[in-house]
N, C-alpha and C positions, 0 to 999 in steps of 0.2 A: 495593490499598488505596483506601478510597475518599476520593476528589477532587471527582467532580463529578455529581451525583444530577439528575435529571428526575423531576418530580410530574407526572402524566399523569391528565385524566379532571374530574370536578366536574359542573357544570350544578346542582345544587343545592348548599345550606350543609351538610346530610346527608353528602353525599359528600366537599365541600373540606376541611372544616373539620378532620376526622380526619387526614388526609396533612396539613397545614400541622401538627398540632400533633407529627407524626412528624420532619417538618423542622423545627419549632424545637428539637425533643431534638438533631436532628444535629447542627445549628449550636450547641448550647451545650456540648455534648463537643468538636467542633471545628471550630470557626467559619472555617476556612479554607475549606472546603466551600463547591463554587460549584452553584446551585440553576439550574435551568431550571423553567417551570413551562407547561404542555402543553395546550392546552383551546379552547372553543369560542366564538366570538363572542356565544353566544347563553346562555350559563353565568353562573353566578353568580361563579366567576374573573375575567372579561374584568371586572367593574368589583373586585373585593377584590384579586387581584393589582397590578394598576398604582398602586392605591391605598395602598400598604404598600412603591411604589419598587421591586417587584421586576421580571424580564424574565418576558415571558407571549409565549408561539409560537402562534397559532390553527390549527387544522387545519378543514379544507371536509368536513366530516363531520355526517351527520345521523341522528336517531334511526331505529333499526331495528322495535322493540316499538312496537305499540301505533299501528299506521300504516294509511290505506287499501292496499290493494293497487296503486296508482298510486303512492303518497308512499314504501310500502316500494321498489318497483324504483327510483324515484328516488334515496333510500337506500342502495342496492346500485352503484349505479352510479356513485355519487360516492364509493366505498371506494378504488379502486385510485391516485385520487389523493389521497387523505387517505393511505396508502400511501406513496406517494411521496412524500411532503412528511415524514411520520412519519422515513423512510430516510434524507430528506437531514437533519434534527435531529438523527439519529445519527452519520452521520458527519461533521459539520460539529461538535458539540459534545463529544460522544466520552464520553459517561458511562460509568461506573464502575458504575451501577446506575440501575434505572428504576422506579419504582414508581408501580400505577393503583390511582386510588381509586372506581373505578366510572365509570359515566354514559357513554356512548357515545364520548366522546374519547377514553377510556383505550384500546379494542381496537385502534386501529392503531400506536398508537405502543408499546404492549407486544406485540404482533405484530412490528412488526419489528426490535424491541430483540432479540427471543428469535430471530430468525432471523439475526440476527447477531451472534449472541454475547455479548450485554450480560445478566448478571444482571437477572433480572426479579422483582419483588412483588408482590400485591396485598394491599387492602385491601377486608376484606366485613364492616359493619356492621351487618347486621341477619340475624334465623334464618335467612331463605329468602336465598339466594344469587341474585342478580343475573342479566342475562341474559349483560352483560358478562364477568362476572366465569368465571358456568358455561364460556361458550366457550372463555377464557384458561385456566381452571385445569389442565388438563393440560399445559400449556409454562412455567408461571412456576416460578421456584427456591422462591417462599415465599408461602405466601398465609395472612394473618394474618387469623384471625375473633372477632368478638367474643362468642360464643356456646359453651358446649359442644357441643350438640347441631346446633350448623352443621360440625364438623368431621366428622362421618359422611356429609356428602352431599359432599367430595371424595373423592378416588378413590386418594390415596396418602399418604405420610407427609409431604408436604411443607408440614402445615398446622400452625397453632400457634396456639391461644387464648389471645388477648393482653390481650383487652376493648378496650372502643372507644376510642380515644386522643382523649382533650382539648384544648385548647390552653391553653399552660402559664401564661396569666393565672389561668385556672379551677384549675390546677394548686395553686397560690399561694393562690387563694380553697380549695380546700378542706382544704390545710392549715391557715388560718387557724380554718375552721370546727371542727376536730379539733384543736389547742392551745387554741381558747379559743371553747368554742360559745355562752356566755352573751353575750361580748362578741360573736361573729358576730351573733345574733340582736337585738342591741340596736338596728341602723339596719334593722332588716325591717320596714316600714310601708305596700310598697306592694302591690300585686295586678299584677303584671306575667302581660301576656296572649302567647303567644309566636303568630304568626299562620304563621309559617314564611317563608322566605326566598320563595317562591315566591307566597305569599299565600293560605294556608287558607279560601277561600270560605265558606262556611257557617259556619264559626267566627266570622270577622270581622264577617261580619252577624247572628251571635244571642247573644253576648256581650255586645256594648255594651247591648240590650235590656236583658238579664236584671242584670246590674250598677248599671245604673238605680233597678233595685227592689230593690237589696241594701243599701239604708240605708249609703252608705259615707261620707257627708257629714257625716253622725251620727258615726258612727265614727274620722272622721280620715283617712279611708284615700284617697290618691290612684291611677289606674291609668297604668300604661305599658304600653301596648299595639303592640307591632309587627308592622304589617303585611304585609308586601312591598313592593314598588313600587307596583304598581296601584293598591293599594285604599285608598293614605294619606291621600287627601285624602277620599274617600267616609267613612271609619271616624271622622275627625276631626269632618267636618261631621256626623255620626250622633250622638257622644258628644257634641258642643255642644249641638245640638237637644235631646239627653235632661236636660241640666244637670250632666254628670258630670266631674269635676274630672279629667281623663284627658290624658297625654304620647304624642298618637302618632309612630311612629317609621316608617317605610321599614323600616330595618335600623339595631339597634345594635351598637357597636361595641365597648362597653365590657360586654362580657357579666359578668362577673364582678362589678362593683359592679351590675347591674339585679341578679344572683341575690342577692348582699345585702342588697339593699333590699326583699326579695320577704318579704313575709309567705304568699303563698301564688302559686302560679303556675298557669294555666291553660293548657294547649299540646296538643298532637298528641302522639304517642305512637313517634315516630319514632326511631332507633336511639342518635343522638348528641343527642338533645334528653332520652330517659331515662337516657344517661350520665353529660350534665352532672348531670342532679336528683341523681344518684346521690355521685355524686364531692362533690359541693357539700352536698346534703344541704338540700333545698326541700320543703316540703309542696305536695302537686299533688293539683290534678283534672286528668286526660286525657283527653279527648275523641280518641279512634284516627278517623284515617282510612279509613271502611270499606271503598274500594275497593284498599286496598293489595295488593301481589302477597300471595297465599295470607293474609291479613289478618294479615298479621303484625304489625302495632300494635295490634290487639287483645288479642294474646297479650303483648307487651310491657305493655301498659298493666293488663291482669290480673295477668301474674308482681309489677308493682309494688303492685297491691291486697293481693294475697296476702301480699306482705312487708309488710302496714302502711302502707307508705310514701307512698301514693296511693291517689284514689278513683277509679276509670273511670266513665266516664260514654258512652254508644252518639251518636252524633250524632245517632241516631232518636230519641234521649232529650229533646234539647234544649229543654224547654219553660221560655221567662223565668222563669215563677213561682219551679217545679219547682228550675234551678238556683239561682234569688235564695237560696233559702231553702236548698240547701247551703253557698252561701260563707257566707250568714249566720252558720249554725251552725260553720263551720269559723275564721272570724272574732271570733267569742264563743268560742274554745276552745284557747287557746294553750296549754293544757297537750299537748290532740291536738296542735296542728301540730308542737310540738316534737318529740312520740314520733313523729311522721311522718317528721317532716323526722334523726329519727336513726335510724330506719330503713332510709333513703336509704342514709344514709351507710355504714352496717353493709354495703350489697350495693355498693356502688360499687367501682372500678378505677381510681383517679384517677393511677396510674400503669402504664397501659397503654402510653402509647410511650414510656416508659423500659425497657420489658421489652421493646416490639419492636426499636428500638435497640440493646439487649443483644445481642440476636437477630443482629439484622442482622451487626454487627461480630465476630461469634463466626463466624457465616456465612462471610464474605467476609475476613475478615483473621484469623480465630483469635486475637480477642482481645475484651475489651471495650470498645472506645471511647474510651480514653483517647489524648489530642494524643499525638502520638511523645516529644516532649519531657517524658511524665509517664509512658510506661510504667513498668511495675514489675513486672518477669516474677515476682516471688513473688506477685501479684494470681491470675496467668493458673494455669487448672488440667486444663491440654491442650489441645491443638486437637479438632475434629470429628474423626469416626471419618475417616481417609483424608484430611485434612489439609484446609483453608480452599478444596478444589475451587472455581470461578468459572464454575456455570454450573448450568442445568437440572437437569444428570444428579448434581447432588449428590447422596450417601447421606446421607437425614435420619432422624430420630427418628419416634416416633411423636407427636401428641400429648399424647396419656395418657404414653407415658412421659420427656417431654421434660422436664428439668430444665435452668437456668440452671448453667455449670461456671463461672463465674466468680464473684468476690465479691461482695455490696454497696456493698463501700468502692470499687470501681472508679469506679461512677457518680458525676456531680459532684454534692452535694448543691444543691437550691434553696436561695436567701439568702430569708427570709421578714422580713418585718418587724428586718433586720438580724440573725437566729441563722440557723445552716444547719439543715435538717430535710429530713429524706428518709422514706419511706415502708417499713412492712415489705413482702415479699416476698409478701402474701398471694395466695392459689390459688383461694379459694373467693368467687365475686360472680356477681352477674346481669347485670348491667350494660355 
C-alpha cells in the first residue's frame, strides 16, 4: 500500500512541476499519503517547496553534465556523500515509492532507493531523455514519458506513454476552457511572456523592445512578463523606459489565472510549457532555446506550429520590427487566435497526472487508487499479470500494449465551479 512517497529532483520548473502534479493527484485520491521532497539548495525546489509548507531534504550533489574537467571531477567526488545522505533518507522515512523528476538531485535518491528494494519511477518530460534518466532507466520500475517517440529510447517494457503532468489548478482551467470556451476567452486581454524559471536572457532582453513597437496601448493590451529571479529588475526598468504597461514578476504563482488572462503567450518551447499551452488552449509564439539537448525545443515548437496551435520563431530571427508585426497581426485577428487555442486544446493531455497515478496504484496495489474505505471490488478488473510485485523486476507490458484495466469511475472527478467533471481517457496527443 502506498503510504509514504519521496519526490526527488527538480532544479528547474520544467522538472519540478510535473512531479508536483503527480503528487497532487496522489493526495487527491488518498489524502493520508506522507510526502517528502528531496532536492538541492540551488534548485527551484528550494524556494517552491518551503513556500508550500512542505518538508524538503537537501542533498550535497552537483551537476555532471556541461562542466569543465575540474568541476566534473568535483561533482563525481561528492557523489558518495550524496548517496549516503539518500540512503539515510530512505532508512528514516521508509518510503513505499520514490519518484524522480529529472535533474541531478534525483540520481542519488533513486539509486539508493532501488538498491534498498524500494519501488522507483521516473518522469521524462522531453522527447530527448535527460542524462540522469538515461543512467537510471535500467534500474527503475516505471518510466513515464510525455511523447510516444520517447518510449523507444528505453530498453524494455517498463515505459508508459502518459503525457506531461500539469498542476491541478491548470487541470481545472483546462476543464473550464472545454466546458465554456467563449466564457474562458472573455477575460483574455493580456500578453503573457514566460521567460523561464531560470530566466531566458535573450527572450527577456528582446521581447520588451518588440512589444514597445507593437502598439499595445492603442489596443488596450497589458503585458505580464515572468522573468526568473535574476532579471526581474532589469526587465521592469526596460519596460518602464519604453513606456509599456507591464507587470513584471520573477515567478507567477497563479498560472491558471495568468493563462486565462492571456490573449497571446510568448514563451520558450520546453515540454512543460507546451503541455500547459495545449491543456489550457492558448495561442502562442514559441521561441525555442537553440542550445537545448538535441534541439528538442525546436521539435516541440514545430510540432505545435504544424498543428496550427502556435507560431515558431527562431531566436536568431528575433528582430524587433518583425516580431512586433507578428504580435500586431495576431492581436488584430481574434478568430485566428481562437482557432489556435482550439487546435492547442485538441492536442493536449490534461489528465496525464491521473493516468500516471492510475498506473502507480495498479502496479503497486493491483487497484486504481480508491481509499480503503471507498474500495469497490466490482470496479477492479484484475491484478497485473503475476500480481502486484513491488520492485523493478515486475513484469510489465509494452507502452503500445498497455491499457488501464480499471474503469474510469475509479477516479475521483474534479469539482469545477460546483460541478463534477472528468476527461475522457483519450490516447492521441502530442503534448
